[in-house]
Every structure is written in C-alpha cells, then in structure tokens.
C-alpha positions in Angstrom: 132.9 90.8 127.3 133.7 89.7 123.8 135.9 86.7 122.7 137.4 85.7 119.6 136.6 82.9 117.4 138.8 81.6 114.7 137.1 79.8 112.1 138.6 78.4 108.7 136.1 79.5 105.5 136.5 79.1 101.8 138.5 82.5 100.9 135.8 83.2 98.0 132.9 82.2 100.4 134.4 84.7 103.1 134.6 87.7 100.2 131.4 87.0 99.3 130.0 87.4 102.7 131.9 90.3 103.4 130.4 92.1 100.2 126.8 91.0 101.4 127.4 92.1 104.9 129.1 95.4 103.5 125.9 96.3 101.4 123.9 96.2 104.8 126.3 98.5 106.3 127.7 95.7 108.6 131.1 94.0 109.0 131.7 90.2 108.4 131.8 90.1 112.4 128.3 91.7 113.1 126.9 89.7 110.4 128.5 86.4 112.1 127.5 87.7 115.4 123.5 88.4 114.6 124.0 84.9 113.3 124.8 83.4 116.3 122.4 85.4 118.5 119.6 84.5 116.0 120.7 80.6 116.5 120.5 81.0 120.4 117.4 82.9 120.3 115.3 80.4 118.1 117.4 77.2 118.9 117.5 76.6 115.3 120.1 76.2 112.7 118.9 77.1 109.2 121.6 76.2 106.5 120.8 76.9 102.7 123.1 75.6 100.0 121.4 75.9 96.6 122.1 73.2 93.9 123.7 74.5 90.6 121.6 74.3 87.7 122.4 72.0 85.2 122.9 73.5 81.5 120.1 71.7 80.4 118.1 73.6 83.0 119.8 76.8 82.2 118.7 76.0 78.4 115.1 75.5 79.5 114.6 78.5 81.6 116.0 80.6 78.7 113.8 79.3 76.5 110.6 79.8 78.5 111.6 83.5 79.3 112.0 84.0 76.1 108.4 82.8 74.9 107.1 84.7 77.4 109.2 87.7 76.4 107.5 86.9 73.1 103.8 86.6 74.6 104.1 82.9 73.3 101.8 81.7 76.2 99.2 79.3 76.5 95.4 80.4 76.4 93.9 80.8 79.8 91.5 78.0 81.5 88.6 78.4 83.6 89.1 75.3 85.6 92.0 72.5 86.3 90.4 70.1 84.3 90.5 72.0 80.8 94.0 73.0 81.8 94.7 68.7 82.2 92.9 68.2 78.9 95.1 70.8 76.8 98.5 69.2 78.5 97.0 65.8 77.1 96.6 67.0 73.6 
C-alpha cells in the first residue's frame, strides 16, 4: 500500500534532483523512495552539502591545472625527506 508525503523543497533543488533521477531512468518519487528504504535498511542518514569554492580557491585550482597541462610540475622524489627539503627551499 502506498502513501503520499508532501514535502516543501526549493524549486531549483527539486528540478536538479528530477534531472539526476531522470538520467538514471528513475522518477523523483522512485529516487526518494529508494533513499528512504536505504535509511530504513542501514539505520543511517547520510547527508552531503558541498561547500562553495571561494574565488581565490577557484583561481588557485585554475593555476594548478594550467601548470599541469603545461608540464610545469616538480621533480620526482625518492623519499619524503627529499620532498620536505625541496618544500623548504
């Protein structure tokens, strides 16, 4: 027997979740039902809320990615001590 649950959700979150569910061939209802079954089976509630990157972090990542693409990488090290010594220079 099925029952209906009414939940207030941010419109953008709902639309994004629907898109994710659709990409997996599921309805949003099936996705929510699956998650609730998982909670019941495992007795665990797992939440994930990624933090937004700061502009400074985005800039740093872009710089690192550009350096990797240009093969501007450090030398390889044989052990941790050599690596730490190189960092101190």
